[in-house]
C-alpha positions in Angstrom: 50.5 32.2 22.8 50.1 33.7 19.4 52.4 36.0 17.2 50.0 38.3 18.0 50.0 38.8 21.7 53.7 38.1 21.3 54.0 41.5 19.3 51.6 43.0 21.6 53.5 42.3 24.6 56.7 43.5 22.7 55.2 46.5 22.0 54.0 46.9 25.9 57.2 46.6 27.5 59.1 49.3 24.9 56.6 51.6 25.8 56.8 50.7 29.3 60.6 51.1 29.6 62.4 51.8 25.9 65.8 50.5 27.3 63.4 47.3 28.5 66.3 44.4 29.1 65.5 42.1 25.5 66.6 39.2 24.7 66.7 37.4 21.7 66.8 33.5 22.2 66.4 31.1 19.4 65.1 27.8 21.6 61.9 30.2 22.1 59.3 30.0 19.4 57.8 33.1 17.1 54.6 32.8 18.8 55.8 32.6 22.4 58.0 34.4 24.6 59.1 34.6 28.4 58.4 37.9 30.8 60.1 37.6 33.4 60.6 39.6 36.5 63.7 40.5 38.7 63.0 43.5 41.0 62.1 46.1 39.3 63.7 44.4 35.8 61.7 43.1 33.7 63.7 40.7 31.3 61.3 40.0 28.2 62.7 36.9 26.2 61.6 36.5 22.2 62.9 34.9 19.3 65.5 36.0 17.5 63.3 37.6 14.1 61.7 40.3 16.8 64.9 42.0 17.0 64.8 44.0 13.8 61.0 45.0 15.4 62.3 45.9 18.3 64.7 48.0 17.0 62.4 50.2 15.1 60.4 50.2 18.5 62.8 51.7 20.4 64.1 54.5 17.7 60.4 55.5 17.9 59.9 55.6 21.0 63.5 56.3 22.8 65.8 58.4 20.0 69.3 58.3 20.2 70.5 61.1 21.7 73.8 63.0 19.4 74.8 63.0 23.6 75.4 59.6 23.8 78.9 60.1 22.3 80.9 57.5 20.3 80.3 53.9 21.4 77.1 55.1 22.9 75.0 52.6 23.9 71.5 55.0 24.2 68.8 52.7 23.8 70.2 49.5 23.6 70.7 46.1 26.1 73.7 45.1 26.7 72.2 41.7 26.5 70.2 42.1 22.9 73.1 39.2 21.6 72.2 35.6 21.9 74.5 33.7 24.0 
């Protein structure tokens, strides 16, 4: 795989679902990714280097709403931290 292909996959997954479950794993190289499906849920595993890009793309495709309130997690994944 190439970095361009990984970037395209990240963009596609977030275009389809801005709140997609994206997990950042150091064991995956920057030029690779794993897209896993579990029923109707997609889980994308990428290198932590892409965390900033994912955050930026989520802001563009799904801006945080003020109604989320304090501690709201609009557009974020509960699994976005490294294990």
